[in-house]
C-alpha positions as CSV (number, residue, x, y, z in Angstrom):
1,X,121.0,160.1,141.9
2,X,124.7,160.5,141.6
3,X,127.3,158.5,139.2
4,X,128.8,157.4,142.4
5,X,125.7,155.5,143.4
6,X,125.6,154.1,140.1
7,X,129.0,152.8,140.5
8,X,128.2,151.4,143.7
9,X,125.2,149.5,142.3
10,X,127.3,148.0,139.8
11,X,130.0,146.9,142.3
12,X,127.3,145.4,144.7
13,X,125.9,143.4,141.8
14,X,129.3,142.1,140.3
15,X,130.6,141.1,143.6
16,X,127.2,140.0,145.8
17,X,128.5,141.8,148.8
18,X,128.5,145.3,150.1
19,X,131.8,144.5,151.8
20,X,133.5,143.5,148.7
21,X,132.2,146.5,146.7
22,X,133.4,148.8,149.3
23,X,136.8,147.1,149.1
24,X,136.5,147.4,145.1
25,X,135.6,151.2,145.3
26,X,138.0,151.8,148.5
27,X,135.1,153.0,150.4
28,X,133.8,152.1,153.7
29,X,130.8,149.7,153.6
30,X,128.4,152.1,155.1
31,X,129.1,154.4,152.2
32,X,128.2,151.9,149.7
33,X,125.0,151.1,151.8
34,X,124.2,154.8,151.9
35,X,124.9,155.2,147.8
36,X,122.4,152.0,147.3
37,X,119.7,153.4,149.7
38,X,119.7,156.7,148.0
39,X,119.6,155.2,144.5
40,X,116.6,153.0,145.3
41,X,114.8,155.9,146.9
42,X,115.4,158.1,143.8
43,X,114.0,155.2,141.7
44,X,111.2,154.5,144.0
45,X,112.2,150.6,143.2
46,X,114.0,148.1,145.4
47,X,117.1,146.7,143.4
48,X,118.6,144.3,146.0
49,X,117.3,141.4,147.9
50,X,119.5,141.7,150.8
51,X,120.5,138.5,152.9
52,X,122.7,137.6,155.8
53,X,125.1,135.8,153.4
54,X,124.5,137.4,149.9
55,X,123.0,140.1,148.2
56,X,120.9,139.3,145.0
57,X,119.4,141.6,142.5
58,X,115.5,141.9,142.2
59,X,113.9,141.5,138.9
60,X,114.1,145.1,138.3
61,X,117.8,145.1,139.5
62,X,118.7,142.9,136.8
63,X,117.3,144.8,134.1
64,X,118.7,148.0,135.5
65,X,122.1,146.3,136.1
66,X,122.5,145.3,132.4
67,X,121.5,148.7,131.3
68,X,123.4,150.9,133.7
69,X,126.5,148.8,133.3
70,X,126.6,149.6,129.6
71,X,125.9,153.2,130.0
72,X,128.7,153.7,132.5
73,X,131.1,151.9,130.2
74,X,130.3,154.2,127.5
75,X,130.7,157.4,129.9
76,X,134.1,155.8,130.7
77,X,135.0,154.9,127.1
78,X,133.9,158.7,126.1
79,X,136.1,159.8,128.9
80,X,139.2,157.8,127.5
81,X,138.6,159.3,124.3
82,X,138.5,162.7,125.5
83,X,141.5,162.6,127.5
84,X,143.2,160.4,124.7
85,X,143.5,163.3,122.7
86,X,146.4,164.4,124.9
87,X,147.6,161.9,127.0
88,X,148.9,158.2,126.6
89,X,146.3,155.3,127.3
90,X,145.6,155.0,131.1
91,X,143.2,153.9,133.5
92,X,142.7,150.3,135.3
93,X,142.9,147.2,132.9
94,X,141.1,144.3,134.4
95,X,142.4,140.7,133.1
96,X,141.3,137.3,134.0
97,X,143.2,134.3,133.3
98,X,143.9,130.7,134.2
99,X,146.0,130.1,137.2
100,X,148.9,128.3,135.7
101,X,149.0,130.2,132.5
102,X,149.0,133.4,134.4
103,X,151.7,132.4,136.8
104,X,154.0,131.1,134.0
105,X,153.3,133.8,131.1
106,X,151.7,136.9,132.4
107,X,153.7,138.3,135.0
108,X,156.6,139.3,132.5
109,X,154.3,140.3,129.7
110,X,152.4,142.6,132.5
111,X,155.7,143.8,133.6
112,X,157.0,144.9,130.0
113,X,153.6,146.3,129.3
114,X,153.5,148.8,132.2
115,X,157.0,149.9,131.7
116,X,155.8,151.0,128.1
117,X,152.4,152.4,129.4
118,X,153.1,153.9,132.7
119,X,149.6,155.4,133.1
120,X,147.9,151.7,132.9
121,X,147.2,150.2,136.2
122,X,146.5,146.1,135.8
123,X,144.2,144.3,138.0
124,X,144.9,140.6,137.4
125,X,142.8,137.9,138.9
126,X,143.7,134.2,138.2
127,X,141.1,131.7,138.3
128,X,140.5,128.3,136.5
129,X,136.5,128.7,136.5
130,X,135.1,130.3,133.3
131,X,133.7,133.8,133.9
132,X,131.5,136.2,131.8
133,X,133.6,139.1,131.2
134,X,130.6,141.3,130.8
135,X,128.8,140.2,134.3
136,X,132.2,140.4,136.2
137,X,133.2,143.9,134.5
138,X,136.6,142.3,133.2
139,X,138.3,143.8,130.1
140,X,139.9,140.7,128.8
141,X,139.5,137.0,130.0
142,X,142.3,134.6,128.7
143,X,140.8,131.0,128.4
144,X,141.8,127.6,127.1
145,X,139.2,125.3,125.5
146,X,136.6,125.8,122.6
147,X,135.2,129.1,121.6
148,X,131.6,129.0,121.6
149,X,130.3,132.3,122.8
150,X,129.4,134.4,119.5
151,X,128.2,137.4,121.8
152,X,132.1,138.1,122.4
153,X,135.0,139.2,120.5
154,X,138.1,137.0,120.9
155,X,141.7,137.0,119.8
156,X,143.6,133.9,119.1
157,X,146.7,133.2,121.1
158,X,147.8,129.9,120.1
159,X,146.6,126.3,119.2
160,X,147.3,124.0,122.2
161,X,150.2,121.7,121.4
162,X,150.5,118.9,124.1
163,X,153.5,116.3,124.8
164,X,153.7,113.1,126.9
165,X,156.7,113.3,128.7
166,X,158.9,111.8,131.6
167,X,162.1,112.3,133.4
168,X,164.9,110.4,131.9
169,X,165.3,108.4,135.3
170,X,161.7,107.2,135.1
171,X,162.2,106.3,131.1
172,X,165.3,104.5,131.6
173,X,163.9,102.1,134.4
174,X,160.4,101.5,132.6
175,X,159.2,99.3,129.8
176,X,159.7,100.5,126.3
177,X,156.8,102.7,125.0
178,X,156.2,101.9,121.1
179,X,152.5,102.7,121.0
180,X,149.8,104.6,123.2
181,X,148.3,101.2,124.2
182,X,151.9,100.7,126.2
183,X,150.8,103.4,128.5
184,X,148.6,101.0,130.4
185,X,151.7,99.4,131.7
186,X,153.1,102.6,132.9
187,X,152.5,105.0,135.9
188,X,150.8,108.0,134.4
189,X,150.3,111.0,136.5
190,X,146.8,112.2,135.7
191,X,145.0,115.7,135.9
192,X,141.7,115.2,138.0
193,X,139.2,118.3,137.6
194,X,135.6,118.8,138.2
195,X,134.8,116.5,135.5
196,X,136.8,113.6,136.9
197,X,140.0,112.3,135.7
198,X,141.1,113.5,131.9
199,X,141.7,110.7,129.5
200,X,144.7,111.2,127.2
201,X,144.1,111.2,123.6
202,X,146.2,110.3,120.7
203,X,146.4,110.0,116.8
204,X,149.1,109.4,114.2
205,X,148.3,112.1,111.9
206,X,146.0,115.2,111.6
207,X,143.9,113.3,109.2
208,X,142.8,110.8,111.9
209,X,140.3,110.9,114.7
210,X,142.0,111.2,118.1
211,X,141.6,107.6,120.2
212,X,141.2,108.0,124.1
213,X,143.4,106.0,126.3
214,X,142.0,105.7,130.0
215,X,145.4,105.7,131.6
216,X,146.2,105.3,135.3
217,X,148.7,105.8,138.1
218,X,149.2,106.3,141.7
219,X,149.0,110.1,141.8
220,X,146.2,112.2,140.4
221,X,145.6,115.7,141.4
222,X,143.6,118.9,140.2
223,X,146.8,120.9,140.4
224,X,149.1,120.7,137.4
225,X,152.3,121.7,139.1
226,X,152.0,118.8,141.7
227,X,151.9,116.6,138.6
228,X,154.8,118.1,137.0
229,X,156.9,118.2,140.1
230,X,156.4,114.7,140.5
231,X,157.2,113.7,136.8
232,X,160.6,115.8,137.3
233,X,161.4,113.2,140.5
234,X,160.9,110.4,138.0
235,X,157.5,109.1,139.3
236,X,155.9,108.9,136.3
237,X,154.6,109.9,132.6
238,X,152.4,113.3,132.4
239,X,150.7,114.8,129.4
240,X,150.3,118.5,129.4
241,X,150.4,121.5,126.9
242,X,153.7,122.7,125.9
243,X,153.2,126.3,127.2
244,X,153.3,124.6,130.8
245,X,156.5,122.5,130.5
246,X,158.3,123.9,127.8
247,X,161.3,125.2,130.0
248,X,161.7,121.4,131.4
249,X,161.7,120.1,127.9
250,X,164.1,122.4,126.9
251,X,166.5,121.7,129.7
252,X,166.3,117.8,129.4
253,X,164.7,117.5,132.7
254,X,161.5,116.0,131.0
255,X,162.0,114.0,127.7
256,X,159.1,113.6,125.1
257,X,157.7,110.0,124.6
258,X,155.6,108.5,122.0
259,X,156.9,111.3,119.5
260,X,155.4,109.7,116.4
261,X,152.0,110.3,117.7
262,X,149.9,113.7,118.1
263,X,148.6,113.9,121.6
264,X,145.9,116.2,123.4
265,X,143.7,116.0,126.6
266,X,140.4,116.2,124.5
267,X,139.3,114.8,121.0
268,X,138.9,118.2,119.8
269,X,141.5,121.0,119.3
270,X,141.8,123.3,122.2
271,X,142.7,127.0,121.5
272,X,144.3,129.6,123.9
273,X,142.4,132.9,123.2
274,X,141.6,136.4,124.8
275,X,137.9,137.1,125.2
276,X,136.5,140.5,125.5
277,X,133.2,142.4,124.8
278,X,133.1,144.0,121.5
279,X,132.7,147.6,123.0
280,X,135.8,147.1,125.1
281,X,138.0,147.2,121.9
282,X,137.0,151.0,121.9
283,X,139.2,151.4,124.9
284,X,143.0,152.5,124.3
285,X,144.2,150.4,127.0
286,X,142.5,147.3,125.8
287,X,143.4,147.6,122.2
288,X,147.1,148.5,123.4
289,X,147.3,145.2,125.8
290,X,145.9,142.7,122.8
291,X,148.5,144.1,120.3
292,X,151.2,144.0,122.9
293,X,150.1,140.4,123.9
294,X,150.4,139.3,120.5
295,X,153.7,140.6,119.9
296,X,154.9,139.4,123.3
297,X,153.6,135.8,122.7
298,X,154.7,135.6,119.0
299,X,152.2,134.9,116.2
300,X,151.3,132.8,114.5
301,X,153.8,130.8,116.6
302,X,154.3,131.5,120.5
303,X,157.5,131.6,122.0
304,X,156.7,128.2,124.1
305,X,156.3,126.3,120.9
306,X,159.7,126.9,119.4
307,X,162.3,124.2,119.8
């Protein structure tokens, strides 16, 4: 049994594919297959069910995966610590983040981070689907919403700040907005995700609960950039977090509406945070990135919230 066979097993378990595991490990698929066969032979147990379209763990494989994953992580951390006595933080840092947030705010951050930490490679995967960092082998997962998983550590980046806004050309030609109810007379460009169209929520102060307004318009999309671009062209009103539209608000391309009200996409406070398994914090590359990220974004007030 070799450590490379164990790493091949972890890669196949995480990707569900010999081909994808081979890509991750930079090996031919035939080599990955030989590693798995050798590992199963040495254990005398079948670890994987092989199907034409997918590879799944057997019951033994599920348990073995959980234990081996932690053991390999412990080995990697021990190696990092041993090398760290003589070298700067190094290795591959695996980050997962939402698509729009990653595109707008992580490119510059990672560029500056890698200029300072030359021996750290970054693997950045952007997806809006929630992933389990332990299952997927990610070091840091940036997510937006409610934090509920107590098995994971997290660092808060910022509370979400939402703005309802529109282009000056739309505001000039449309009925005056005095209260959220007036939105029912307007063309609202609404985000539509897996849970359907999102309601817009308003309140006059933090002491009050949010009230939902079922707005409507002639365009909805599961892509925020499409809706922002439509608003910039004067098509209607949007409601999005400030981190997504701060540059357009600063330039005057979009103007806030209903400013006496606080607005949000959900009735509860949403937070941007970085999730990480507790043992990842022992890794110098992870702790360095978390500290660098906090300083880069600004704490407690991130740069996109500054007026």
